[in-house]
C-alpha positions as CSV (number, residue, x, y, z in Angstrom):
1,M,114.5,53.0,97.1
2,S,116.5,51.3,94.4
3,R,113.6,51.5,92.0
4,L,113.3,55.2,92.6
5,L,117.0,55.8,92.2
6,S,116.9,53.9,88.9
7,L,114.0,56.0,87.7
8,V,115.8,59.3,88.7
9,Q,118.8,58.2,86.7
10,H,116.5,57.3,83.8
11,D,114.9,60.8,84.1
12,F,118.2,62.6,83.9
13,R,119.2,60.6,80.8
14,M,115.8,61.4,79.2
15,Q,116.0,65.1,80.0
16,W,119.5,65.3,78.5
17,R,118.4,63.3,75.5
18,Y,115.5,65.7,74.8
19,R,117.9,68.6,75.3
20,I,115.8,69.9,78.3
21,I,118.8,70.2,80.5
22,A,120.9,71.7,77.7
23,A,118.3,74.3,76.9
24,Y,117.9,75.2,80.6
25,I,121.7,75.6,81.0
26,V,121.7,78.0,78.1
27,V,118.8,80.0,79.5
28,I,120.2,80.2,83.0
29,G,123.7,80.9,81.6
30,V,122.5,83.9,79.5
31,T,120.2,85.2,82.3
32,A,123.0,84.8,85.0
33,A,125.5,86.6,82.8
34,A,123.1,89.5,82.1
35,L,122.2,89.8,85.8
36,Y,125.8,89.7,86.9
37,F,127.0,92.5,84.6
38,L,124.0,94.6,85.2
39,A,123.6,93.8,88.9
40,K,124.5,97.3,90.2
41,Y,121.9,98.9,88.0
42,L,119.0,96.5,88.7
43,P,116.6,96.6,91.6
44,G,116.2,93.5,93.8
45,W,112.6,92.9,92.7
46,L,113.8,92.2,89.2
47,F,116.0,89.4,90.4
48,G,113.0,88.0,92.3
49,L,110.7,88.2,89.4
50,T,113.3,86.5,87.1
51,V,113.8,83.7,89.6
52,Y,110.0,83.1,90.1
53,S,109.2,83.0,86.4
54,D,112.2,80.7,85.6
55,Y,111.3,78.0,88.2
56,A,107.6,78.2,87.4
57,A,108.4,77.6,83.7
58,L,110.8,74.8,84.5
59,G,108.4,72.7,86.5
60,F,105.3,73.4,84.5
61,F,106.3,73.6,80.9
62,F,109.4,71.4,80.9
63,L,107.6,68.6,82.7
64,G,104.6,68.7,80.4
65,G,106.9,68.7,77.3
66,L,108.9,65.8,78.7
67,M,105.8,63.7,79.4
68,L,104.5,64.3,75.9
69,F,107.9,63.4,74.4
70,E,107.8,60.2,76.4
71,Q,104.3,59.5,75.2
72,A,105.3,60.0,71.6
73,E,107.9,57.3,72.0
74,N,105.6,55.0,74.0
75,T,108.0,55.3,77.0
76,R,105.1,56.0,79.4
77,S,103.1,53.1,77.9
78,A,106.1,50.8,78.7
79,L,106.3,52.2,82.2
80,A,102.6,51.8,82.8
81,V,102.8,48.0,82.4
82,S,105.8,47.9,84.7
83,P,105.6,47.8,88.6
84,L,106.1,51.5,88.5
85,S,103.3,53.6,90.0
86,G,102.2,57.1,89.2
87,N,103.6,58.1,92.6
88,D,107.0,56.8,91.7
89,Y,107.0,58.5,88.3
90,L,106.1,61.9,89.9
91,K,108.6,61.5,92.7
92,A,111.4,61.0,90.2
93,K,110.3,64.1,88.2
94,I,110.2,66.1,91.4
95,I,113.7,65.1,92.5
96,T,115.3,65.7,89.1
97,L,113.6,68.9,88.1
98,T,113.8,70.4,91.7
99,L,117.6,69.6,91.8
100,I,118.0,71.5,88.5
101,A,115.9,74.4,89.9
102,L,118.0,74.6,93.1
103,V,121.3,74.6,91.1
104,A,120.0,77.3,88.9
105,S,118.7,79.3,91.9
106,I,122.2,79.2,93.4
107,V,123.7,80.4,90.1
108,L,121.2,83.3,89.8
109,G,121.6,84.1,93.5
110,L,125.4,84.4,93.2
111,A,125.0,86.4,89.9
112,S,122.9,88.9,91.7
113,Q,125.9,90.0,93.8
114,K,123.4,90.6,96.7
115,S,123.4,89.4,100.2
116,V,120.9,86.6,99.6
117,N,118.9,85.1,102.5
118,W,119.7,81.5,101.5
119,A,117.8,79.9,104.4
120,L,114.6,81.5,103.0
121,Y,115.5,81.5,99.4
122,L,116.3,77.9,98.7
123,P,113.3,76.3,100.5
124,T,111.0,78.8,98.7
125,V,112.5,77.8,95.4
126,A,112.1,74.1,96.2
127,L,108.4,74.5,97.1
128,I,107.6,76.6,94.0
129,S,109.3,73.9,91.9
130,V,107.4,71.1,93.5
131,Q,104.1,73.0,93.0
132,Y,104.6,73.5,89.3
133,I,105.8,70.0,88.8
134,G,102.6,68.7,90.3
135,L,100.6,71.0,88.1
136,G,102.7,70.1,85.1
137,A,102.0,66.4,85.7
138,L,98.3,67.2,85.9
139,M,98.3,69.1,82.6
140,G,100.6,66.6,80.9
141,T,97.9,64.0,81.1
142,K,95.3,66.2,79.4
143,F,97.0,66.8,76.0
144,K,98.2,64.6,73.1
145,T,100.8,67.0,71.5
146,V,103.5,69.4,72.8
147,T,101.9,72.2,70.8
148,G,98.5,71.5,72.3
149,Y,100.0,71.4,75.7
150,L,101.9,74.7,75.4
151,I,98.7,76.5,74.1
152,G,96.2,74.9,76.4
153,S,98.2,75.1,79.6
154,V,98.5,78.8,79.3
155,F,94.9,79.0,80.4
156,L,95.8,77.4,83.7
157,F,99.3,78.9,84.1
158,L,98.3,82.6,83.7
159,P,95.5,82.7,86.3
160,I,97.7,80.9,88.8
161,T,100.8,83.2,88.3
162,L,99.3,86.6,87.6
163,P,98.3,87.3,91.2
164,C,102.0,87.3,92.0
165,L,102.0,91.0,90.9
166,L,100.2,91.8,94.2
167,A,103.5,91.1,95.9
168,F,104.8,94.5,94.6
169,L,102.5,96.3,97.0
170,D,104.3,97.8,99.9
171,P,103.0,97.4,102.4
172,M,101.2,94.4,101.2
173,P,97.8,93.7,102.9
174,I,98.1,90.5,105.1
175,G,95.2,88.9,103.3
176,F,97.2,88.8,100.1
177,A,99.7,86.5,101.8
178,L,97.0,83.8,101.4
179,I,97.3,83.9,97.6
180,P,100.0,81.3,96.7
181,A,101.6,83.2,93.8
182,T,101.7,86.4,95.8
183,A,103.2,84.7,98.9
184,Q,105.8,83.0,96.8
185,L,107.0,86.1,95.0
186,K,107.0,88.1,98.2
187,L,109.2,85.5,99.9
188,I,111.7,85.7,97.0
189,F,111.6,89.5,97.2
190,I,112.4,89.2,100.9
191,S,115.3,86.8,100.2
192,F,116.9,89.4,97.9
193,D,116.0,92.7,99.6
194,H,115.9,91.6,103.2
195,I,112.5,93.3,103.7
196,S,111.6,93.5,107.3
197,L,108.5,91.6,108.1
198,P,107.3,89.9,111.3
199,A,108.3,86.3,111.6
200,W,104.7,85.1,111.8
201,H,104.0,86.9,108.5
202,I,106.9,85.1,106.8
203,G,105.7,81.8,108.4
204,L,102.2,82.3,107.1
205,M,103.5,82.8,103.5
206,L,105.8,79.7,103.8
207,S,102.8,77.7,105.1
208,V,100.7,78.8,102.2
209,T,103.5,77.9,99.8
210,M,104.0,74.5,101.3
211,L,100.3,73.6,101.4
212,T,99.9,74.7,97.7
213,A,102.9,72.4,96.8
214,I,101.3,69.5,98.6
215,L,97.9,70.1,96.9
216,S,99.5,70.3,93.5
217,V,101.4,67.0,94.0
218,W,98.2,65.3,95.1
219,L,96.4,66.5,92.0
220,G,99.3,65.4,89.8
221,Q,99.3,62.0,91.5
222,R,95.6,61.5,91.0
223,A,95.9,62.3,87.3
224,L,98.8,59.9,86.8
225,Q,97.0,57.1,88.6
226,Q,94.5,57.1,85.8
227,H,97.4,56.2,83.4
228,F,99.5,54.0,85.6
229,G,96.7,52.5,87.7
230,L,96.8,51.8,91.4
231,K,100.1,50.0,92.3
232,T,102.1,49.5,95.4
């Protein structure tokens, strides 16, 4: 536990050093201000789409960029010869980036001036964040430069996220709830607009979202084990 806590503190320092946190504060600040002043003119789905795209980008692109910055400074090489495991490394990234995502989600939720279903909204945001952090870790091991990562990762990011547009269907066929991106965006829509759906339908979408997050973390762990090796 102490090793993980130290690594979390190290991650926050690195994210501040690379201006990742600062950049995200600016992005969220500008977005929240715009949403707040325009809230009465904007539909709930626009808030949902903004939230979904922000947290997907945070976990996927920011983590990949952070990993490559660390690689350029040989930070990961130093961590690889330490007792640190790939699992520890990924856990720390999940904790730090998901905490940032949750804080940002609260800011955007308040800026919306809507009656947000926080009990559904925050767990959904957390699971989406975890999913894209896992995928970001996977992709971060495949590229040597930040530019290469940003270009190459689009080919994975777009096919995963584009099906979210199916969430705009009303009513949405129940089969589409099995598509992770569709289920995730629909859950956020429900959080903002309080769309009436059967509890089992919401439960199904939450289950799909959770299983996708677990699978993504597993894929990220496997990729990181190749760099860190098997450690206990």
